[in-house]
N, C-alpha and C positions, 0 to 999 in steps of 0.2 A: 380122323375122317375116313370113312370106308366108302369107296365108290364102287358101285356094281357095274363093271364092264364085262362080266362074263369071264370065261377062262382064257380069252385070247388077246387081251390088251397088250399091245407092243408099243414101245416108244423108241423111235429112231432119232437119236440126237446127232446133229451135224454142226460142227464149228465152222464159222465162215472161213472162206479161203483167204489167201494173202491179200492184204489191203495196202493202200498207200501209207507211207511212213507218217505216224501220228504227229511227230514234232514238225516235220516239213509242212504238213497240212495245216497245223495250228498256226505256224509262222505266216502262212498266207492269209490268216484271218478267217478261216473256215471252221465250222464246228465239227466235232467228232462224228456226229450222227450222219454227216454228209460224206464221210470218207469212203471212196469207192475201192473196188478190187483192183489189183494190178493186172496187167495183161498176163503175166506169169501165173497169178492166182487164178484167173479165169481158165487158162489152159490146163493147169493141174487139176482144177475142180471138174472140168469137163471130162477128163479121163477118170477121175475118182467116181463120178456118178455112174459111169458105165459099170464099174465094179459093184457099186451099191445095188444097181438094178439086177445084177446076177444073184446077189445075196437076198434081196427083198424084191421079189417080182411085182408085188402090188402094194400100193399105199392107199390110204383113204383120205388123208388130209395133210396139207403142208402149212405149218404155221412158222412164222419168222419174227424175229426182232424187227421193228420198223427201221432200224439203222440201215443205211444204203448197202453196206457191204454184206450184211446178212440177207437182205432182200435179193441182191444180185446172186448170191450163192443159192438161195432157194429157187430163183428163176432158172439157173443152170440145171438144178435137179428136176424141175417141172418140164424141162425140155426133153427128158427121157421118160417121163411119166405123163403122157398127153392127157388133157382133160382136167388137170389140176391147176388151181389158182393159188397164189400165195396169200395167206391170211396173216396180216400183221397182228402182233400181240405184244403189249407192253410187259407181259409176264416173262418175256424173253430178252428184255433190254439189259444192258450192263447195270449192275446194282440190284437186279431183281433177286428174289429169294426162292429157294426150293419150295417153301410153303406157299408162296404166291402162285407159282406155276401149278402146284398140286391143286390149289383152290380153283384155278382157271380151267383145269381139264374137264370138269363136268359140262362146260359150255359146248363141248365138241360132240355131244349127243352120242356117246358110247361108240365112237369110231374104233376100229380094231387095230390099224397101224397108223399111229400118229407121228408125223415127222416134225421135229422141232429144230429150227436153225437159230443159233445164237452165238454167244460170246464166252470167253474165259474171263475170270475163273468161275462164272456162274454155272456153265454146263457141268464142269467137273464136280462142283459142290452139289449140284442137283442130282447127278448120277449117283454120287457117293451116298447122299441122304436117302435116295430111293432104295439103294442096296443095303445100307447098314443102319439107317435112321440116326446117323452121327453127323455132326456139324462139319467136320473136316473133310477135305478132299482126299480120296484114296486112289483116284485115277487122274490122268492129265490128258486133255484133248489138245492135240496140236492143230494148227490151222488146216482146215479141210478134212479133219478126222471125223469118223462116224462111229457110233456105238448103238447097238440094239439091245434094249432091255425087254424082258418078258415078265409078266405077272401071272404065272400059271396057277398058283395056289391061293391067291388073295390079292387084294388091291390096296394094301396098307403100305405106307413107306416103311422100308426095312425088309420087304418081302420080294423086291425085284431081283431077277436073275440076269446076269450079263450073258447074252447070247454070243456077242463078239464085239471087239473094239479094234479098229484099224486106222492107220494113218492114211492120208491121201495117196501117198506113194504105194502103199500096200494095196489099196483099193484099185488104183490104176493098173497095177500088175495083174490083178485078177481078170481084167478086161482084155488082156492081150491074147 
C-alpha cells in the first residue's frame, strides 16, 4: 500500500505513562481498558511532554488508543499543544497490528505530524515494521517513551527513518 503524504509525513509514537498495577486492578473486578495512570505516571509524563514540545514544536493530530491510560497520556500531551483534541482509534488498542494502523492512516487526510499514543508491544512492533518491514520488534518503548519516525523518500512500510527515540526521563531532562 502506497500512501501519498508528500515528503514530510512524520509519526510521533508515545507509549502511555505508568498506570495502576494490572493484577490489583483486575482483582478489584475492573477491566483493563479502565486502568488509569498513577499519580507518578502523570507527573513523569507532564515533564516528558515538555521535552517532546522542544523536539516537535508543532503537531497536527493526536490519536490514542481508547483505553483510559492512553487517553490520559494523550490529554497530558494536548495540555502543551493547545487546540488539539484526542481522537480515539481502535487501530492503537492492545492486540492491534501494524498493518491495521497503516490502513487507518489515510483517514487522517494527509496530516504532516501524526501523534499516536498506545501500548506495548504494539508500538514497538509497529515502529519496527515501518522501519524494516519485518514482523519482529527491534526497538522497545518504555512507559512514557516517545519515538519520531520520518518518511522522507516514500511512504511504504520499511522506508521509515528514526529521527529519535527517548525515554520519559530523557525527555524530562530536555525540559530543564
